[in-house]
C-alpha positions in Angstrom: -1.4 -74.3 -69.6 -1.0 -75.5 -65.6 -3.0 -78.0 -64.7 -5.1 -79.0 -61.9 -7.0 -82.1 -60.2 -10.3 -81.2 -57.8 -11.5 -84.4 -55.8 -15.2 -84.2 -55.2 -17.9 -82.3 -57.4 -19.8 -81.1 -54.0 -20.2 -77.1 -54.1 -17.2 -76.1 -52.8 -15.2 -78.4 -55.3 -17.8 -76.8 -58.2 -17.0 -73.3 -57.2 -13.0 -73.5 -57.0 -12.7 -75.7 -59.9 -14.8 -73.4 -62.1 -12.9 -70.3 -61.0 -9.3 -72.0 -62.0 -10.7 -72.7 -65.1 -11.9 -69.6 -66.0 -8.3 -68.5 -64.5 -6.5 -70.2 -67.3 -5.9 -73.4 -65.1 -7.3 -76.8 -67.0 -9.0 -78.4 -64.4 -10.3 -81.6 -64.1 -12.8 -82.7 -61.5 -13.5 -86.5 -60.4 -16.4 -87.6 -58.4 -17.3 -90.8 -57.4 -21.2 -90.2 -57.6 -23.3 -90.1 -61.1 -23.7 -85.8 -60.4 -22.5 -83.0 -59.0 -23.4 -81.6 -55.5 -21.8 -84.2 -53.5 -24.0 -83.5 -49.4 -26.1 -81.3 -50.9 -28.4 -83.2 -53.4 -31.5 -84.6 -53.6 -33.2 -87.1 -55.4 -36.5 -88.5 -56.7 -38.9 -92.0 -55.4 -42.1 -92.9 -57.5 -42.2 -89.6 -59.3 -41.4 -87.5 -56.0 -38.4 -85.1 -54.8 -36.7 -85.3 -52.3 -34.9 -82.3 -51.0 -32.4 -83.4 -48.9 -29.7 -80.1 -49.5 -31.4 -77.0 -49.4 -33.8 -75.5 -47.0 -32.7 -71.8 -47.2 -29.8 -70.4 -49.2 -27.4 -67.7 -47.4 -26.8 -65.0 -50.5 -29.7 -65.6 -52.2 -30.4 -61.9 -52.0 -28.7 -59.5 -55.0 -26.1 -57.0 -53.0 -24.5 -59.4 -50.7 -21.1 -60.8 -51.4 -22.0 -64.1 -51.5 -24.9 -63.6 -53.9 -21.8 -62.8 -56.2 -20.2 -65.9 -55.8 -23.5 -67.8 -56.7 -23.8 -65.7 -59.6 -20.1 -65.9 -61.0 -20.2 -69.4 -60.6 -23.5 -69.9 -62.3 -25.4 -71.2 -59.2 -28.0 -69.0 -59.5 -29.6 -68.1 -63.4 -32.6 -67.1 -65.1 -34.0 -71.0 -64.5 -33.9 -71.2 -60.4 -35.7 -67.9 -59.5 -35.6 -67.7 -55.7 -38.4 -68.2 -53.2 -39.1 -66.3 -49.8 -42.0 -69.1 -47.6 -42.9 -66.2 -44.8 -43.9 -67.9 -42.3 -40.0 -69.6 -41.7 -42.0 -71.9 -39.2 -45.3 -72.9 -37.7 -45.7 -74.4 -34.6 -48.5 -76.8 -34.4 -49.2 -78.2 -30.9 -52.8 -79.2 -30.8 -54.8 -76.7 -31.1 -51.9 -73.8 -30.7 -50.5 -72.8 -33.9 -47.9 -70.3 -33.7 -46.0 -68.7 -36.5 -42.3 -67.5 -36.8 -42.3 -64.1 -39.3 -39.4 -63.4 -41.3 -39.6 -60.0 -40.5 -38.2 -59.5 -37.0 -40.7 -56.7 -36.4 -43.8 -59.1 -36.9 -42.1 -61.9 -34.9 -41.7 -59.5 -31.9 -45.3 -58.5 -32.2 -46.8 -61.8 -32.8 -44.7 -63.6 -30.0 -45.3 -60.3 -27.7 -48.9 -60.8 -28.4 -48.6 -65.0 -27.6 -46.5 -64.3 -24.3 -47.2 -60.8 -23.3 -44.9 -61.7 -20.2 -41.9 -62.1 -22.6 -41.9 -58.9 -24.3 -38.9 -57.6 -22.9 -36.8 -60.4 -24.1 -38.3 -60.5 -27.5 -37.4 -56.6 -27.6 -33.7 -58.0 -26.5 -34.0 -60.7 -29.4 -35.1 -58.4 -31.7 -32.2 -55.9 -30.8 -29.7 -58.6 -31.7 -31.4 -59.2 -34.6 -30.6 -55.8 -35.6 -26.9 -55.7 -34.3 -26.4 -58.1 -37.3 -28.6 -56.4 -39.8 -25.2 -55.2 -41.8 -23.1 -58.8 -40.5 -22.4 -60.9 -43.8 -19.4 -62.7 -44.8 -16.6 -60.6 -46.1 -15.7 -62.3 -49.5 -12.2 -60.7 -50.4 -8.9 -61.4 -52.4 -6.2 -63.1 -50.6 -2.9 -61.4 -50.3 -0.1 -61.6 -52.6 -2.3 -62.9 -55.6 -2.9 -60.9 -58.9 -6.4 -60.4 -59.2 -8.1 -59.3 -62.6 -11.6 -57.9 -60.3 -10.2 -57.2 -57.3 -12.6 -57.4 -54.0 -11.8 -55.3 -50.7 -13.6 -55.6 -47.8 -13.6 -51.7 -47.0 -13.1 -49.8 -43.6 -17.3 -48.8 -44.4 -18.6 -52.3 -44.3 -16.3 -53.0 -41.0 -17.8 -50.0 -39.2 -21.6 -51.2 -40.1 -20.7 -54.8 -38.8 -19.3 -52.8 -35.3 -22.3 -53.6 -33.2 -22.4 -57.2 -34.4 -18.6 -57.8 -34.1 -19.2 -56.5 -30.3 -22.0 -58.6 -29.7 -20.2 -61.9 -31.5 -18.2 -62.8 -28.1 -21.1 -62.9 -25.8 -23.4 -64.8 -28.6 -20.7 -67.6 -28.8 -19.9 -68.4 -25.4 -23.7 -69.8 -25.0 -25.5 -72.4 -26.8 -28.7 -71.5 -28.4 -30.4 -73.4 -26.5 -29.5 -71.4 -23.4 -30.0 -68.3 -24.8 -33.7 -69.5 -25.8 -34.3 -70.5 -21.9 -34.7 -66.8 -21.4 -38.3 -67.1 -22.8 -40.7 -68.2 -20.4 -42.7 -69.5 -23.2 -43.0 -73.4 -24.0 -44.2 -72.8 -26.8 -41.6 -70.1 -27.9 -38.8 -71.6 -26.6 -39.6 -74.7 -29.2 -40.4 -72.6 -32.0 -37.4 -70.7 -31.6 -35.4 -74.4 -31.2 -36.7 -75.3 -34.6 -34.1 -72.3 -36.1 -30.4 -74.1 -35.7 -29.8 -77.4 -33.1 -29.8 -75.7 -29.5 -26.4 -77.3 -29.0 -25.1 -75.2 -31.4 -23.8 -71.6 -30.2 -26.4 -68.7 -29.8 -24.5 -66.8 -32.6 -25.9 -69.2 -35.1 -29.6 -68.3 -34.0 -29.2 -65.3 -34.1 -27.5 -65.0 -37.5 -29.8 -66.5 -39.3 -32.9 -65.1 -37.7 -31.1 -61.3 -39.4 -30.7 -63.4 -42.7 -34.3 -63.6 -42.6 -35.4 -60.4 -41.4 -33.1 -59.0 -44.1 -35.0 -60.5 -46.6 -32.1 -63.4 -47.5 -32.4 -67.1 -46.9 -34.5 -68.0 -50.0 -35.2 -71.5 -51.8 -34.0 -71.3 -55.2 -36.4 -72.9 -57.6 -35.0 -76.8 -57.8 -33.5 -76.7 -55.0 -30.0 -79.0 -54.7 -29.9 -80.7 -57.9 -31.1 -77.7 -60.3 -28.2 -75.2 -58.3 -25.2 -78.2 -58.3 -25.9 -78.7 -61.8 -26.2 -75.2 -62.8 -22.5 -75.1 -61.3 -21.1 -78.3 -63.4 -22.7 -76.6 -66.5 -21.3 -73.5 -66.2 -17.7 -75.7 -65.6 -17.9 -77.5 -68.2 -18.9 -74.8 -70.8 -16.0 -73.0 -69.6 -13.9 -75.9 -70.8 -13.6 -77.8 -67.8 -13.9 -81.8 -67.4 -16.1 -84.0 -65.1 -15.3 -87.8 -64.7 -18.3 -89.3 -62.9 -17.9 -92.5 -61.3 -14.1 -92.0 -60.9 -13.4 -92.3 -57.0 -9.7 -91.1 -56.0 -7.9 -93.7 -54.4 -5.0 -91.8 -53.3 -2.5 -88.6 -53.9 1.1 -88.7 -54.4 3.4 -86.3 -54.5 5.5 -86.5 -57.6 7.9 -84.9 -59.4 7.2 -81.6 -61.2 3.4 -82.4 -59.6 1.3 -84.5 -57.6 -0.6 -88.0 -59.0 -4.1 -89.2 -57.9 -4.5 -92.5 -58.4 -7.5 -93.5 -60.1 -9.3 -97.4 -61.0 -8.6 -95.8 -64.8 -4.8 -95.2 -63.2 -2.7 -92.2 -62.5 -3.7 -88.9 -63.5 -0.6 -86.4 -63.3 -1.2 -82.6 -63.1 0.5 -79.5 -61.4 -1.4 -79.2 -58.5 -4.9 -81.0 -56.3 -7.5 -80.4 -54.3 -9.2 -81.7 -52.1 -13.0 -81.5 -51.6 -13.8 -84.5 -50.3 -14.2 -84.4 -46.5 -10.9 -83.9 -45.2 -11.4 -85.8 -41.9 -11.8 -88.8 -44.3 -9.0 -87.7 -46.7 -6.4 -87.3 -44.2 -6.2 -91.1 -43.3 -7.8 -92.9 -46.9 -5.7 -90.8 -49.5 -1.9 -90.6 -48.6 0.3 -93.3 -48.5 0.1 -92.9 -44.5 -2.2 -91.4 -42.5 -1.4 -88.2 -41.9 0.5 -87.2 -38.7 0.8 -83.4 -38.6 -0.3 -81.5 -35.8 -3.2 -79.9 -37.4 -4.7 -83.5 -38.3 -4.1 -85.0 -35.4 -6.1 -81.9 -33.7 -8.9 -82.4 -36.6 -9.0 -86.2 -35.2 -9.6 -84.9 -31.9 -11.2 -82.6 -31.5 -13.9 -82.6 -34.6 -17.4 -81.8 -33.4 -19.8 -83.4 -36.1 -23.0 -82.6 -37.1 -25.4 -86.0 -38.2 -29.1 -86.3 -39.2 -31.6 -88.7 -40.5 -33.9 -87.8 -43.3 -37.1 -89.4 -43.4 -39.1 -88.4 -46.9 -42.4 -89.3 -47.5 -44.4 -89.0 -51.2 -48.2 -88.9 -49.9 -51.3 -89.3 -52.4 -52.8 -86.3 -51.1 -53.0 -82.5 -52.0 -51.5 -80.5 -48.5 -51.3 -76.9 -49.6 -53.5 -76.0 -46.9 -50.3 -77.1 -44.1 -48.0 -74.5 -43.1 -44.4 -75.1 -45.5 -42.8 -75.8 -42.4 -44.1 -77.1 -39.5 -42.6 -78.1 -36.0 -45.3 -80.6 -34.8 -45.3 -81.9 -31.2 -46.1 -85.0 -30.8 -48.6 -87.1 -28.5 -46.6 -90.2 -28.5 -42.5 -89.3 -28.9 -40.7 -91.0 -31.5 -37.6 -93.2 -31.7 -35.2 -93.6 -33.9 -31.8 -94.2 -34.3 -31.5 -94.7 -30.7 -32.8 -90.6 -30.2 -35.8 -89.7 -28.8 -37.7 -87.0 -30.3 -40.8 -85.0 -28.9 -41.3 -83.2 -31.4 -40.2 -83.5 -35.2 -40.0 -80.6 -38.3 -41.5 -81.4 -41.1 -41.1 -79.7 -44.4 -44.2 -79.4 -47.0 -43.6 -78.8 -50.7 -47.0 -78.9 -51.8 -46.6 -75.4 -53.5 -43.1 -76.1 -55.0 -43.7 -77.5 -58.8 -42.6 -80.3 -59.7 -42.1 -81.6 -56.8 -44.4 -84.4 -56.6 -47.3 -85.8 -58.8 -50.6 -83.5 -59.4 -52.8 -83.4 -56.4 -50.0 -84.9 -54.4 -47.3 -84.2 -51.9 -43.9 -84.6 -50.7 -42.7 -84.4 -46.8 -39.4 -84.6 -45.6 -37.9 -84.3 -42.0 -34.9 -84.1 -40.4 -34.2 -86.1 -37.1 -30.7 -84.4 -35.7 -28.2 -85.7 -33.2 -25.5 -88.3 -33.7 -26.6 -91.2 -34.9 -23.8 -93.4 -36.1 -22.5 -95.5 -34.2 -26.6 -97.3 -33.6 -26.9 -97.4 -37.3 -23.2 -99.2 -37.8 -24.3 -101.4 -35.0 -27.3 -102.4 -36.7 -26.1 -103.2 -39.7 -22.7 -104.9 -38.2 -25.3 -107.2 -36.7 -27.3 -107.6 -40.3 -31.0 -105.5 -38.7 -29.9 -102.4 -40.5 -32.8 -102.4 -43.4 -35.2 -103.9 -40.8 -34.5 -101.2 -38.2 -35.3 -98.3 -41.2 -38.6 -99.8 -42.3 -39.4 -100.1 -38.5 -38.2 -96.2 -38.5 -40.3 -95.2 -41.6 -43.3 -97.1 -40.3 -43.7 -94.9 -36.8 -42.9 -91.8 -38.5 -46.0 -92.6 -41.0 -48.0 -93.2 -38.0 -47.0 -89.8 -36.1 -47.9 -88.1 -39.6 -50.9 -89.7 -39.5 -52.0 -88.9 -36.1 -51.1 -84.8 -36.7 -52.2 -84.9 -40.4 -55.4 -87.5 -40.7 -55.8 -86.4 -44.5 -52.3 -87.9 -44.9 -54.1 -91.7 -43.4 -53.1 -94.8 -45.5 -52.5 -92.2 -48.6 -47.9 -92.4 -48.4 -47.1 -94.1 -51.3 -43.6 -93.7 -51.4 -40.8 -93.6 -48.5 -37.2 -93.2 -48.0 -34.6 -93.0 -45.2 -31.2 -92.0 -45.1 -29.1 -92.4 -41.5 -25.3 -91.6 -41.9 -24.3 -94.0 -43.0 -25.8 -92.9 -46.1 -23.5 -89.9 -46.4 -20.8 -92.1 -45.4 -21.6 -94.1 -48.1 -21.8 -91.5 -51.0 -20.1 -89.0 -50.0 -16.9 -90.4 -48.0 -18.3 -87.7 -44.9 -16.7 -88.9 -41.6 -18.9 -90.8 -39.0 -21.7 -89.8 -42.2 -21.9 -86.0 -40.6 -22.9 -83.3 -43.0 -20.9 -80.3 -41.7 -18.7 -80.0 -38.5 -20.7 -78.7 -35.2 -20.1 -75.4 -33.8 -20.9 -75.2 -30.2 -20.1 -72.8 -27.1 -16.1 -71.8 -27.8 -15.6 -74.5 -29.6 -13.6 -74.4 -32.4 -13.1 -77.4 -34.6 -9.2 -78.1 -35.6 -9.1 -77.4 -39.5 -7.2 -78.2 -42.2 -5.0 -76.1 -44.1 -6.3 -75.1 -47.7 -2.5 -75.0 -48.4 -0.9 -78.1 -47.5 2.4 -79.2 -49.2 3.4 -77.5 -52.6 0.6 -78.9 -55.1 -1.9 -80.1 -52.4 -4.9 -78.0 -50.7 -7.6 -78.7 -48.9 -11.3 -76.7 -49.3 -14.6 -77.5 -47.9 -16.3 -77.3 -44.5 -13.3 -79.2 -42.6 -11.2 -76.0 -43.3 -13.2 -73.4 -42.0 -16.1 -73.3 -39.0 -18.7 -74.8 -40.0 -22.0 -73.5 -42.0 -23.2 -75.3 -44.7 -23.3 -73.8 -48.4 -22.0 -70.1 -48.0 -18.7 -71.4 -46.2 -18.5 -74.0 -48.8 -18.7 -71.6 -51.9 -16.3 -69.6 -49.6 -13.3 -71.6 -49.2 -13.8 -73.0 -52.7 -13.2 -69.5 -53.9 -10.5 -68.8 -51.5 -8.7 -72.0 -52.5 -9.2 -71.6 -55.9 -7.2 -68.4 -55.1 -4.3 -69.7 -53.0 -3.7 -72.5 -56.1 -3.6 -69.8 -58.5 -1.2 -67.6 -56.7 0.8 -70.8 -56.0 1.2 -71.4 -59.6 1.9 -67.6 -60.7 -1.6 -67.6 -62.5 -4.1 -64.4 -62.6 -7.4 -64.5 -60.5 -10.3 -64.0 -62.8 -13.8 -64.4 -61.0 -16.0 -63.6 -64.5 
């Protein structure tokens, strides 16, 4: 039996490991943390669950190619049904409350009634969303591979995606922020600016809105923890092995295979898949930092998406508040060297099991590159102090806008880019690459050398969990082809 070692038990690594094990390759996963999930994770504080990974899952609707991957890997099972929040976002600016429905038709009606002068721009937006109605990430088999259950991308599928294909170059050429500026109402601009980071290309904005309109983009019960644990359980039920608290210290080519260095000693196998951050791996896992052309481009061209993550446990029932609020602040919030005039707050009051009875979990992502700020604070010995100051300022803003929370916050946490760097070895604490207009990040190759493979966010354009799952499947197929093994998907 052929053997495989996968470095990292994130979504991409687990996807690859499941398919490889199911295809008859004896697979071992090494994970430095105490559980699966990697960047897609959540954690508990004083009885509160802080969801730090999934906010919506593309491929959660049956009938989509990505849905098949989630089912084949066991990510979505009977124990975690999908919930769809509607509206997906609610803008709160003083007395003004403006909702963003999932349906593009309802969105056009709602926003058009709020700002009649934007009706023409809203009609164009709805048309662009319609163009992506049949667009989906194609999942197909690589060439030269023996497959038990083949999957092909049909001509009919391609023709249905024609309108999206024609519109894509334009949407890739401008930022989401520039696209949104066509609307005259500042409140509509703020609301749409909540969907994706305004710095990335407009394609991401339209694709996400079309995902909601298509009935996709739901939240699986149990969130990141349940989804990743389901995948880990699927893998071990197939006979696979996960070694937690076992970081990979290096990768070495050896006669007849590849060796992974660990604190417990070297582990040799026929092949190794690096699903940890490839940008970090090219400098740390090999005898010398890789100097291949793609590695040099990866160092120079990579644009990272970073954030700070604030979470609160509140001794109050906020079920009457919107599930996702874009709050325009009365006073700007300064954190990590960045300034925020508004914050997006996720309210988990209606999610069962995320807080003690009668209490609520609130989380907020503060986007922006703050890695070097927090690194400087750590070097000056001010890291913990600054974190507490940010938490205190954040609580004061929440209490100003949600007075029912005043004095009732009993659990807090703040994750910075240094948190992601420490737990997941991600480059500069980024959670994925950033896809800006006409900017294509250099990527690591899936097949690097005989027996050495990469998978995950740094091997494709950015895109969160869907990219992690799709590249994990593709890497598993590449490994199977290299080892002369039939690929079995289910």
